[in-house]
C-alpha positions as CSV (number, residue, x, y, z in Angstrom):
1,K,122.5,97.6,107.1
2,N,125.4,98.8,104.8
3,N,125.3,96.0,102.2
4,E,122.2,94.4,100.7
5,T,122.8,90.7,101.2
6,H,120.9,87.6,100.2
7,R,122.1,84.0,100.7
8,L,120.6,81.9,98.0
9,F,120.3,78.1,97.9
10,L,119.1,76.1,94.8
11,F,118.1,72.5,95.1
12,D,117.0,70.0,92.4
13,K,113.9,67.9,92.7
14,D,115.8,65.2,94.7
15,L,117.0,67.9,97.2
16,N,120.6,67.9,96.0
17,K,122.1,71.3,96.5
18,K,123.2,72.8,93.2
19,I,123.9,76.4,94.2
20,D,125.0,78.1,97.5
21,H,125.6,81.7,96.8
22,T,125.8,84.9,98.8
23,F,124.5,87.8,96.8
24,K,125.9,91.1,98.0
25,R,125.3,94.6,96.6
26,D,127.5,97.5,97.9
27,I,124.6,99.7,98.8
28,K,122.6,100.3,102.0
29,D,119.9,97.7,102.6
30,K,117.1,100.2,102.5
31,K,118.2,101.5,99.1
32,F,117.9,98.0,97.5
33,I,114.3,96.8,97.1
34,Y,114.1,93.1,96.3
35,E,111.5,92.4,93.6
36,N,111.5,88.8,92.7
37,V,113.6,85.7,92.1
38,D,113.3,83.1,89.4
39,V,115.1,80.0,88.2
40,S,116.0,79.0,84.6
41,K,114.2,76.0,83.1
42,D,117.4,73.8,83.2
43,G,117.8,74.6,86.9
44,K,121.3,76.0,86.6
45,T,120.8,79.7,86.9
46,I,119.1,82.0,89.5
47,Y,117.8,85.4,88.4
48,I,117.3,88.1,91.1
49,L,115.6,91.4,90.3
50,G,116.0,94.5,92.4
51,K,115.1,98.2,92.4
52,V,118.2,100.2,93.4
53,Y,118.5,103.8,94.6
54,T,122.1,104.8,93.7
55,D,123.9,108.1,94.3
56,E,124.2,108.6,90.6
57,Q,120.5,108.1,90.0
58,K,119.7,110.5,92.9
59,K,121.3,113.3,90.9
60,K,119.0,113.0,87.9
61,K,116.9,116.0,87.2
62,E,114.0,114.1,85.7
63,G,112.5,110.6,85.8
64,G,112.9,107.9,88.3
65,R,115.8,108.3,90.7
66,Y,116.5,104.6,90.8
67,Q,117.4,101.8,88.4
68,Y,116.4,98.2,88.0
69,E,119.1,95.5,88.1
70,L,118.8,91.9,87.0
71,T,121.5,89.6,88.3
72,S,122.1,86.0,87.0
73,I,123.8,83.6,89.4
74,T,125.3,80.2,88.5
75,G,127.5,77.8,90.5
76,N,130.6,79.8,89.6
77,S,129.6,83.2,88.1
78,Q,127.5,86.3,88.6
79,K,126.4,88.9,86.0
80,T,124.2,92.0,86.2
81,Q,122.2,94.0,83.7
82,V,121.0,97.5,84.5
83,F,117.7,98.9,83.1
84,D,118.1,102.7,82.8
85,T,116.7,104.9,80.0
86,D,116.5,108.7,79.7
87,E,113.3,109.1,77.7
88,H,111.3,106.5,79.6
89,F,111.9,104.7,82.9
90,A,110.6,101.5,84.4
91,A,108.3,102.2,87.3
92,S,107.9,98.5,88.1
93,L,109.3,95.2,86.7
94,K,108.8,91.5,87.0
95,T,110.8,88.6,85.6
96,I,109.3,85.9,83.4
97,I,111.1,82.8,82.2
98,F,109.4,80.4,79.7
99,D,110.7,78.3,76.8
100,D,114.1,79.8,76.1
101,R,113.0,83.4,76.8
102,L,114.0,85.7,79.6
103,I,111.7,88.7,79.9
104,C,111.2,91.6,82.3
105,I,107.8,93.3,82.0
106,G,106.1,96.1,83.9
107,F,104.8,99.6,83.9
108,Y,106.7,102.7,82.8
109,S,106.3,106.4,83.0
110,D,107.6,109.5,81.3
111,K,107.0,112.2,83.9
112,Q,106.6,111.2,87.5
113,D,107.6,108.1,89.4
114,Y,104.2,107.2,90.7
115,R,102.2,107.6,87.5
116,F,102.1,105.1,84.6
117,K,101.9,105.7,80.9
118,G,102.1,102.2,79.5
119,I,103.8,98.8,79.6
120,S,107.5,98.3,79.3
121,Y,109.1,95.1,77.8
122,F,112.7,93.9,77.9
123,E,113.8,90.6,76.3
124,L,117.3,89.5,77.4
125,D,119.7,86.8,76.4
126,P,119.4,84.2,79.3
127,S,123.2,83.6,79.3
128,S,124.8,87.0,78.7
129,L,121.9,89.2,79.9
130,N,122.4,91.4,76.8
131,I,119.1,93.2,76.0
132,R,117.8,91.8,72.8
133,K,114.6,93.9,72.5
134,T,113.1,96.9,74.3
135,K,109.5,98.1,73.9
136,F,107.6,100.9,75.6
137,N,103.9,100.4,74.7
138,P,101.6,103.3,75.7
139,F,98.2,102.3,76.9
140,T,95.8,101.9,74.0
141,E,93.0,104.2,73.1
142,Q,90.5,101.4,74.1
143,F,92.1,101.1,77.5
144,I,91.8,104.9,78.2
145,I,88.2,104.9,77.1
146,D,87.5,101.8,79.4
147,K,89.1,103.7,82.2
148,Y,87.8,107.3,81.8
149,G,85.0,107.1,79.3
150,K,86.7,109.1,76.7
151,D,90.1,109.5,75.0
152,K,92.1,111.9,77.2
153,E,95.7,112.4,78.3
154,K,95.7,111.1,81.9
155,E,98.1,108.8,83.7
156,L,97.5,106.0,86.2
157,K,98.9,105.3,89.6
158,N,98.6,102.6,92.4
159,L,98.8,99.7,90.0
160,S,100.0,96.4,91.6
161,F,101.0,93.2,89.9
162,R,98.6,90.3,90.3
163,K,99.5,87.6,87.8
164,I,101.4,87.0,84.6
165,I,100.0,84.2,82.4
166,I,101.5,82.6,79.3
167,A,98.9,81.8,76.7
168,Q,99.0,78.7,74.5
169,N,100.4,80.7,71.5
170,G,103.2,82.3,73.6
171,D,101.5,85.6,74.2
172,I,101.9,87.1,77.7
173,I,98.7,88.1,79.6
174,F,99.8,90.7,82.1
175,N,97.3,91.4,85.0
176,A,97.4,94.0,87.6
177,E,95.0,95.9,90.0
178,E,94.5,99.4,91.2
179,F,95.4,98.9,94.9
180,Y,95.9,101.5,97.6
181,L,95.4,102.3,101.3
182,T,93.5,105.0,103.0
183,S,93.1,105.8,106.8
184,T,90.1,107.2,108.7
185,Y,89.9,108.3,112.3
186,V,87.0,106.6,114.1
187,M,85.6,108.4,117.2
188,T,84.6,106.3,120.2
189,G,81.9,107.0,122.8
190,N,84.4,107.9,125.6
191,G,85.9,110.8,123.6
192,G,88.8,108.8,122.3
193,G,89.3,107.2,118.9
194,Y,91.5,105.1,116.7
195,W,92.8,105.1,113.1
196,R,91.4,102.5,110.8
197,T,93.1,101.4,107.6
198,I,90.9,100.7,104.5
199,Y,92.3,98.4,101.8
200,H,91.0,99.4,98.3
201,Y,91.0,96.9,95.4
202,D,89.7,98.8,92.4
203,D,90.0,98.5,88.6
204,I,91.4,95.3,87.0
205,V,94.1,96.1,84.4
206,S,94.9,93.4,81.8
207,A,97.1,93.5,78.7
208,R,98.1,91.0,76.1
209,I,101.7,91.2,74.7
210,N,102.8,89.2,71.6
211,P,106.2,87.5,71.3
212,S,107.6,90.7,69.6
213,G,106.8,92.7,72.8
214,E,103.9,94.7,71.3
215,I,100.5,95.2,72.8
216,I,97.7,93.3,71.1
217,W,95.1,94.7,73.5
218,A,94.8,96.4,76.9
219,R,91.6,96.6,78.8
220,N,90.5,98.2,82.1
221,I,87.6,96.5,84.0
222,N,86.0,99.1,86.3
223,K,85.7,97.8,89.9
224,R,85.2,99.4,93.3
225,Q,85.9,97.3,96.3
226,S,87.3,98.0,99.8
227,T,87.6,96.4,103.2
228,P,89.0,97.3,106.6
229,G,89.7,93.6,107.4
230,D,89.9,90.3,105.5
231,D,90.6,90.9,101.8
232,S,90.1,87.2,100.8
233,Y,86.6,87.9,99.5
234,I,87.5,90.8,97.2
235,S,90.1,91.4,94.5
236,Y,90.2,88.5,92.0
237,T,91.7,85.3,90.7
238,S,92.8,85.1,87.0
239,T,93.7,82.3,84.6
240,A,93.7,81.6,80.9
241,V,92.3,78.7,78.9
242,N,92.4,78.3,75.1
243,N,93.9,81.8,74.7
244,D,91.0,83.5,76.6
245,A,91.7,85.3,79.9
246,Y,89.3,84.7,82.8
247,F,88.8,86.7,86.0
248,F,86.7,85.5,89.0
249,I,85.3,88.3,91.2
250,N,82.7,88.8,93.9
251,T,80.2,91.6,93.1
252,G,77.2,93.3,94.5
253,E,73.6,92.8,93.4
254,K,73.7,95.1,90.5
255,V,76.4,95.9,87.9
256,K,76.5,99.7,87.7
257,K,76.2,101.3,84.2
258,L,78.6,104.1,83.4
259,R,78.7,106.6,80.6
260,N,79.8,105.6,77.1
261,D,78.6,102.0,77.3
262,R,80.8,101.1,80.3
263,I,80.0,99.1,83.4
264,Q,81.4,98.9,86.9
265,F,81.5,96.0,89.4
266,G,81.0,96.8,93.0
267,Q,80.2,95.1,96.3
268,T,77.6,94.8,99.0
269,S,79.9,93.5,101.7
270,T,83.0,91.4,101.6
271,K,81.2,88.3,102.9
272,K,77.9,88.7,101.0
273,S,78.5,88.7,97.3
274,N,77.7,87.1,94.0
275,L,80.4,85.1,92.2
276,N,81.0,86.3,88.7
277,I,83.3,85.3,85.8
278,I,84.7,87.8,83.3
279,R,86.1,86.6,80.0
280,V,88.5,88.5,77.7
281,N,89.0,86.8,74.4
282,Q,92.2,86.9,72.3
283,N,90.8,90.0,70.4
284,G,90.3,91.9,73.6
285,D,86.5,91.7,73.7
286,F,85.1,90.9,77.1
287,D,81.8,89.6,78.5
288,Y,80.7,88.4,82.0
289,Q,78.3,86.0,83.7
290,E,77.1,85.3,87.2
291,I,78.1,81.9,88.4
292,L,76.6,81.8,91.9
293,D,74.0,84.2,93.4
294,D,74.3,85.1,97.0
295,K,70.7,84.1,97.6
296,D,71.3,80.5,96.4
297,N,74.7,80.1,98.1
298,E,75.3,79.1,101.7
299,V,78.7,80.7,102.0
300,P,80.7,83.4,100.3
301,F,83.9,82.3,98.5
302,M,87.4,83.6,99.0
303,V,87.7,84.8,95.4
304,S,91.3,86.2,95.7
305,N,92.7,82.8,96.8
306,G,91.6,80.6,93.9
307,V,93.9,77.6,93.2
308,L,94.4,76.5,89.6
309,S,94.6,72.9,88.5
310,D,94.5,72.1,84.7
311,D,91.3,73.8,83.5
312,S,89.6,74.1,86.9
313,V,89.7,76.7,89.7
314,F,89.1,75.8,93.3
315,F,87.7,78.2,95.9
316,I,87.2,77.9,99.7
317,G,84.0,79.3,101.1
318,R,83.2,80.1,104.7
319,K,80.5,81.7,106.8
320,G,80.8,81.2,110.5
321,K,81.5,77.5,111.1
322,K,80.2,76.4,107.8
323,K,82.8,75.7,105.1
324,Q,82.5,74.6,101.4
325,L,84.9,73.9,98.6
326,L,83.9,75.1,95.1
327,K,85.3,73.7,91.8
328,V,84.7,75.7,88.6
329,T,85.7,74.0,85.4
330,L,86.3,76.2,82.3
């Protein structure tokens, strides 16, 4: 309880143990939020990312009262880099390792901890953890118009990571979703009742970042979906082929038209939906197409649990005792 502790083991492909390390941070367990762990391409270094609520950060008058820390662990050493800025602060971060690059990417804010202004980008030296490059990219004008229908100063909240994809040319496609919970009290016939939790999976957020850490494009795809139970049939699966980003979603019968040439995807029910694909090309333009109509399909497919293999995506479908496996090749 008084020390955040992780014991980390690293094995090679033949199950030979390469690292056995106890990571310990001198801070109460509840004040260290573990984010993610990754391994260098040569298999010699573990990277662990955490969100840390320190006494020093607690005294800040503005901004996030926490800091992100990235620690590299090898067989005989441990180093830590702290991400802490005064003008901006990282509201969320994830680690990406590819080629010879070590990058932390996420959302940042200027005003309040729970609202996002844009995408932050940190590129580090994989060995020393020195920060080579820092970028704070505000959401683009196109993104704000996608979201709100006009260019206005308004911030976002409730964004959750979904997937980070590396395109063929080295660009990063960064995907998230507007996710939150609400609770309603349901009355029963005998005068009692119970609380029911609703899971909301709303807008898709996608951005493309070039190797210099700058936004090429950012798009908001309007979507309204919710469920009190199994969320496998809503949300989405994403991938990229030939520098285009793809999103698979289940939708209702009609795509809703919004003001200012915008559209919004919805749902009829979590287990009765049409399977659609959305494509965003490398210039940020997007289109969509229905793949399977509910009327012609025997089962709905678990669109959030797609499995990728080369240029194909596999989905499991189920309705009662009937099951199917769907393969979509891009």
